[in-house]
C-alpha positions, 0 to 999 in steps of 0.5 A: 476544527479545534474541538474535532482535533482535541477529540482525536486525542482521546478517541478511536477512529470511529468516534472521531469520524462520527464527530467529524461527520456530524460537522460535515455539510454533505447532507445539505446540498440538495440545491446541486441535484442529488450528486450522491446517487450514482448511475454506475459505481466502479467494478472495485465496488460491485465486484460483479465478475462472474466465475469461481476463479475471479479474485479481487484484491483486498481493496478492490483495485485489482482483478485477477482471472485464472483457469484453475484455483487449487488449495494445496495443504503440504509442501509435498502436495505442491510438488506433485501438483507442479509436476502433474500440470507441467507434464502436458504439452500446453503451457502453464503459468502457476502463481501462489497467492490467496483470496483477498490478496493485498496487492494492486499490482498484477505480480500475483496473477497467473492469467489475466489481470485488470483494473477495476476502476471503471464500472463492470462490463464497460464498453471493451474499448475502455477496458484493460482486461483484454490481455490475450497476447499474454495468456492465449493458450496458457493455462493459468493456475492459482494456488491458494496457500491459506490452508498452509498456516501452521507452525512447523517447528519450534527451536525454543533454545535458539528462538527459532520458529518455523512456520508456513507461508500461509500463516498470517502476521497476527497468527505468527505473533501469537505463536511467538508469544505461546512459544515464549518468543517475540517478533521485533516490532520493526520487522512487522508490517502494520496490517495483521492479516497479511501472510508471511509468505506475501510479506517476505516475497514482496519485501514488505516491511516495518521500520528500523533505520540501519537495523531490522526493518522487515520479516525478511531480515529474520530468515534463517531457512526456507522450504520451497518447491521449484518449477520442476517440482523439486523440493529445496531447503535453502539454509542461509548458514551454507554458501548455496543456501544463502544465495538462494535465500538472497534471491527468494526474499523480495523475490516475488516467487520467481524461483519457486513456491515457498512453503515455510520459513524459519525466523530468528525471533528473540525472548519475550520483550516490550516496546514503549510506543510514543505518538507526537502530533501536530508537529510543524513540517518546516524542518521535518527531515532533520527532525526525524533523523535526530529522533532516529539517531538519538531515540529510536531507529523504529519510527512511522511518521505520517505527513500532510504536506498540504497542511504543514504538519506531520506526526512521529510514532516512536517505537523503543525496544526494551527487554523487560519492565525491569529495563523501562526508563522512568519516563515510560508508562508502566507495562500494560499487557492488554494494550494493543495497536488500533490503527486499523480498527474497523469502521462502523457501518453508518460512519462508512456510509456517510464517509462514502456520501462525502467522498462521492459529493466532493469527487463529483464537484470536479470543476469546483463550480457548485454552490457546495464547492466551499463547504465540500472543500472544508470538509475534506480539509477537516477530514484530512487533518482528522484521518492523518492523526488517528490514534495509534495505540489503545490501552487495556481499557480500550481507551486511545493513548499517546504513550504506552508500554506494550508486549513487542508483538502488539506494538506495530501490528494491527488486528484484522478489521475485515470486512469493515476496514477503512480501506475496503471499497465494499465497506467505505464506498471509497478506497485509499490509493496506496503508492510506495517507492524506496529511496535512498536516505541521502536523497530524503531531504531533497525528495521532501522539498520536491514534493512540497513544491508540487503540492504547493504549486498544484494546490495554489493553482487550485485555490486561484481557480476557486477564487476567480469562480467564487470571489472569495478564498477557499482552501484546497487540500489533498484527499483524506489520508497521509504520506507515510514515511518509514525507514530501513537498511540496505540488504544484499537480497536481489529484488527487495526494494532496499537492496544495496548498501545504503540505508533507505526511507520507504516513502508511501502515500495513502490518499482516499478517492471515491468508488462511486465516481468511476469516470472521475479521477480522485482529487488532485490526482496530477499530484500523485502522477507527478510524485510517481514519475519524479520518484521514478525518473529523478530519484531512480526509486523502486516501487514496492512490488505489492503496492502500486499499479501497472503503470509504475512498472511500465513507465515508457522512459523510466524503467524499474529494472534500471533502478535495480543493480545490473548484477542483481537482475542478471543473477535472478535470470540465471537462477530462473534458468536453473530452477524455472527454465520454462518460466512457469513461475514468472508473472507476465508483469515481471516479464515487462519489468525485465524487458523494459516494456512500455505501457499499453495505451488505451482510452482512460488508461490513466483513470485505470492507473494503467499509464501515464498519459501521452495524449488527451484520450488517456484522460478522463472526460473533460480532462487533458494531457498536459505538462506538470505545472511543477515538473514540466518533464512529466505529463499529467491529466488536468481539468480542462479550463472552463470559462468563469461561472457568474459570481455567487450571491453572498447569501449563496456562500 
């Protein structure tokens, strides 16, 4: 373990995983049967749906089906298309999106939407796609904006850049550099293949406590087309325009299809990136607050509460090389973010095999249980400390001075990203909520209690079954902690006057085990419900799943100020009275609609259980051991297995 940890300080993710997998015991489990060969895989992995108008999310978790796909190339064309398709007698739903969209919630779907956790073409009673009541008699149209990816205008004097909505963040950074500007590191989301329109419309973010923390903070003007086909330019410098911008930033495209954004950028600048690894999490909150106050407001932290450790990556903005502090490394013009590098095919295959083996050992009573759990704990420790930055020679470093637009923004990794089921045979479950900074410490203590209680119970079962101590860990991945400021926008998750924390957990599960929950899934089920209900947290509009937005008791609408929702509804009446642009999932949010229960709905992330039938086979719906107010799916108790002989360990 020490050798692997030491290696991760100087090697990239691909090499680290190679070293890790060389130590894994996956290949030696023949006595348990061929647990890696699955008769079925999830549809998220197979992506077998027919039809040119079916879209899968980038990670594979969500499927959207619409009647028509249209690829416009201009604002005027969108206007004409909206007028054309809304002129008939048949109801129409229109949403703007892209292929390979980065969302696991259904807000981008104009028609049918569904989970892809189960195998393709599973029995109808087990499927979530059957939603005829929402889309029957409605023509659903997806407008794909990937061809609207150009620079519309440049105002060099004021450092303003106007770009089309389909432009990716990487292309935005390159366009800024080409025009002698830069985007503040804290404003950018990490993954560079997200689009400007998608990021701003869902209030996606970077990290900046009390300061710039998202692209939405940089918007000065927007061009958009409402559901009547009217082309509108909203200027934040005018009273009317400012009101519209507040509704459009984070507004999910409810008022119209945004086609252009004018962004307030800055002159070229540098950012010092420093990663501090292996920090004890006993005082994680006061320590992070001290760094944010005394060093920089731009911090991304990765936390493993099961391992009692966290790391912090600090981004300190400086104007130029002349302004660098003496402690900073010299400027490296070719240094880049490497956090989401592509993963080698062989490594991805081995990773898939390990995750499937661990996932299949759900009762943790096999001869391989001890080695599989040790492998998972090691993988989790390594995965959570993948280097963030590489120098100009491609060598991972913990301290570097880089061009600002390369400080936080990772390059495109598709089709070999670490989160892509089609490549890894596994997926990162992305769950994110926004809480108030004043709640941060209590939330962290609650999460620690949940993780400790659940894993202690797991370890007690392991002790009983195997007659010796076996450590139990969360799946590979980490809790992300990023920071922001309050805004006056209507639906951004950080709306309000208080500074916020964006709390996210990204834990991996196998796509080779479609009818088995991810390991320790009840931990996430508890934290999600606790965040919604106790902390009135707001789920990220682009991440998460259906169930976070349709909790039976704790309604997302009630976690926003009443006036904000009422103002948005009033603006919808003005710009989209027929709700042409409103997705069905947002209607459920507004109406406080509860979940649609069905067999295995928790497995598909469509509900929190209220009965055993909602859980996977061999699981039952019970009170969370840490917070009994919430129901979760947990494995049914089994009689203790006969103790293993010593030479079987």
